[in-house]
C-alpha positions as a printed NumPy array, in Angstrom:
array([[ 85.816,  64.543,  46.447],
       [ 86.776,  63.831,  50.078],
       [ 87.377,  59.986,  49.43 ],
       [ 88.941,  60.41 ,  45.927],
       [ 91.337,  63.038,  48.635],
       [ 92.01 ,  60.159,  51.22 ],
       [ 92.075,  57.146,  48.294],
       [ 95.178,  59.064,  46.22 ],
       [ 96.472,  59.952,  50.034],
       [ 96.724,  56.529,  50.513],
       [ 98.386,  55.428,  47.054],
       [100.488,  58.443,  47.762],
       [101.868,  57.319,  51.488],
       [102.352,  53.617,  49.538],
       [104.733,  55.286,  47.168],
       [106.226,  57.559,  49.616],
       [107.002,  55.126,  52.118],
       [108.739,  52.774,  49.112],
       [110.237,  54.919,  46.34 ],
       [113.074,  56.719,  48.226],
       [113.983,  53.067,  49.294],
       [113.336,  50.923,  46.406],
       [115.945,  52.995,  44.623],
       [118.326,  51.601,  46.646],
       [116.817,  48.7  ,  46.026],
       [117.282,  48.605,  42.237],
       [121.23 ,  49.976,  42.789],
       [121.913,  46.936,  44.604],
       [120.464,  44.751,  41.828],
       [122.718,  46.57 ,  39.217],
       [126.548,  46.924,  38.925],
       [126.909,  50.662,  37.768],
       [124.86 ,  54.096,  37.66 ],
       [124.78 ,  53.47 ,  33.677],
       [121.879,  50.543,  34.994],
       [120.563,  52.246,  37.575],
       [120.086,  55.059,  34.842],
       [118.783,  53.361,  31.943],
       [116.281,  51.582,  34.521],
       [115.106,  54.823,  35.717],
       [114.878,  56.094,  32.304],
       [112.873,  53.158,  31.101],
       [110.476,  54.141,  33.351],
       [110.125,  57.759,  32.425],
       [110.234,  56.593,  28.907],
       [107.376,  54.399,  29.279],
       [105.496,  56.737,  31.007],
       [105.981,  59.023,  27.849],
       [104.729,  56.59 ,  25.152],
       [101.475,  56.246,  26.766],
       [100.365,  59.014,  28.073],
       [ 97.955,  60.168,  25.231],
       [ 96.839,  57.075,  24.545],
       [ 95.721,  56.498,  28.512],
       [ 94.235,  60.134,  27.886],
       [ 92.003,  59.289,  25.097],
       [ 91.28 ,  56.104,  26.775],
       [ 90.367,  57.895,  29.685],
       [ 88.464,  60.228,  28.363],
       [ 85.911,  56.865,  27.05 ],
       [ 85.893,  54.786,  29.791],
       [ 86.687,  57.049,  32.571],
       [ 89.596,  58.325,  34.678],
       [ 88.32 ,  56.086,  37.974],
       [ 88.948,  52.85 ,  35.92 ],
       [ 92.502,  53.132,  35.042],
       [ 93.211,  54.654,  38.977],
       [ 91.686,  51.309,  40.413],
       [ 94.162,  49.451,  37.553],
       [ 97.278,  51.73 ,  39.025],
       [ 96.259,  50.91 ,  42.711],
       [ 95.95 ,  47.652,  42.086],
       [ 99.176,  47.033,  39.768],
       [101.189,  48.69 ,  41.986],
       [ 99.824,  46.046,  44.857],
       [101.189,  43.473,  42.841],
       [104.309,  44.95 ,  41.58 ],
       [105.102,  45.927,  45.038],
       [104.443,  42.467,  45.96 ],
       [106.951,  41.111,  43.452],
       [109.689,  43.707,  44.25 ],
       [111.722,  41.866,  46.893],
       [111.469,  38.794,  44.326],
       [113.803,  40.663,  42.442],
       [116.916,  39.06 ,  41.463],
       [117.948,  40.25 ,  37.85 ],
       [118.465,  43.652,  35.986],
       [116.226,  42.634,  33.158],
       [113.26 ,  42.116,  36.266],
       [113.99 ,  45.601,  37.043],
       [114.419,  46.583,  33.604],
       [110.502,  45.216,  33.274],
       [109.43 ,  46.009,  36.154],
       [110.323,  49.79 ,  35.501],
       [108.444,  49.734,  31.907],
       [104.947,  47.605,  34.264],
       [105.399,  50.892,  36.971],
       [106.238,  53.304,  33.744],
       [102.511,  52.293,  32.594],
       [101.017,  52.506,  36.206],
       [102.334,  55.889,  36.487],
       [100.887,  57.348,  33.689],
       [ 97.924,  56.068,  34.309],
       [ 97.817,  57.814,  38.048],
       [ 99.295,  60.785,  36.755],
       [ 97.312,  61.438,  33.504],
       [ 93.911,  60.102,  35.16 ],
       [ 94.499,  61.905,  38.989],
       [ 94.812,  65.575,  37.264],
       [ 91.322,  64.708,  35.064],
       [ 89.677,  63.368,  37.747],
       [ 90.477,  66.586,  39.683],
       [ 89.201,  68.607,  37.311],
       [ 85.911,  67.34 ,  36.861],
       [ 85.546,  67.705,  41.013],
       [ 86.964,  71.314,  40.768],
       [ 84.757,  72.434,  37.99 ],
       [ 83.986,  75.975,  39.45 ],
       [ 84.98 ,  79.667,  40.608],
       [ 86.631,  77.865,  43.723],
       [ 89.126,  75.793,  41.424],
       [ 92.693,  76.697,  42.734],
       [ 90.994,  76.754,  46.201],
       [ 90.196,  72.868,  45.585],
       [ 92.872,  72.046,  43.934],
       [ 95.005,  73.621,  46.834],
       [ 93.281,  71.464,  49.108],
       [ 93.804,  68.323,  47.541],
       [ 97.581,  68.937,  47.386],
       [ 97.493,  69.934,  50.788],
       [ 96.442,  66.853,  52.14 ],
       [ 98.345,  63.839,  49.132],
       [101.338,  66.157,  49.834],
       [101.095,  66.144,  53.528],
       [100.699,  62.734,  54.041],
       [103.451,  62.054,  51.245],
       [105.852,  63.825,  53.741],
       [104.513,  61.863,  56.909],
       [105.269,  58.69 ,  54.965],
       [108.633,  59.304,  53.834],
       [109.628,  60.159,  57.162],
       [107.89 ,  57.25 ,  59.169],
       [109.278,  54.768,  56.819],
       [112.935,  55.169,  58.061],
       [111.74 ,  54.118,  61.863],
       [109.716,  50.734,  60.029],
       [112.53 ,  50.558,  58.431],
       [114.712,  49.974,  61.005],
       [112.495,  47.632,  63.052],
       [111.448,  45.351,  60.137],
       [113.21 ,  44.695,  57.187],
       [113.072,  46.852,  53.523],
       [111.003,  44.12 ,  52.221],
       [108.604,  44.861,  54.628],
       [107.969,  48.347,  53.586],
       [106.5  ,  46.54 ,  49.722],
       [104.416,  44.761,  51.796],
       [102.748,  47.585,  53.707],
       [102.864,  49.91 ,  50.746],
       [100.997,  46.83 ,  48.859],
       [ 98.428,  46.746,  51.114],
       [ 97.911,  50.294,  51.058],
       [ 97.377,  50.337,  47.366],
       [ 94.739,  48.108,  47.659],
       [ 93.321,  49.999,  49.923],
       [ 93.347,  52.432,  47.745],
       [ 91.78 ,  51.234,  45.005],
       [ 88.845,  49.89 ,  46.818],
       [ 88.319,  53.083,  47.575],
       [ 88.005,  54.184,  44.041],
       [ 85.172,  52.112,  43.843],
       [ 83.617,  54.711,  46.442],
       [ 84.245,  57.797,  43.892],
       [ 81.13 ,  59.452,  41.793],
       [ 82.923,  60.084,  38.831],
       [ 80.389,  62.934,  37.671],
       [ 81.251,  66.343,  37.565],
       [ 77.698,  67.307,  38.319],
       [ 78.051,  66.014,  41.985],
       [ 78.397,  67.56 ,  45.008],
       [ 81.513,  68.365,  45.79 ],
       [ 81.67 ,  66.999,  49.245],
       [ 80.928,  63.177,  47.643]])
């Protein structure tokens, strides 16, 4: 479970350093709040439409596969973000991010329940969320300083590297609920 926590913490660090500034970035590509709302809505709608399929498929192939696809897909998305120059590209990227977001949201919870089956489930889930949320908070605070000294594009590249690391770490996670919680 420790490797899983670390992998997902790295993924949340990546998301947390990028997404507050990504919203400003995509607002600058469009010319109205309606376009911004549509872009964000496409993300959420796409996630909703694929959640059930991802849930069923992850039961067959395992959540680990989807978490690796999520991490590496996000790495690719973050590398391409600085190249986005049109509203259509923003919309396409939002659909892609919506699919990836559904993968992460569904499979993180699925895998977390495997690791926490038993009498201390609440305690273990609390521990998981403590570490992932702490990493996320520190990343949001630190990313502002990073942008001050570098460029906004640099945080996309740093985020991409973190997602690559998260995906690599997921290969070490043992997806077997009968394994020790210390794996």
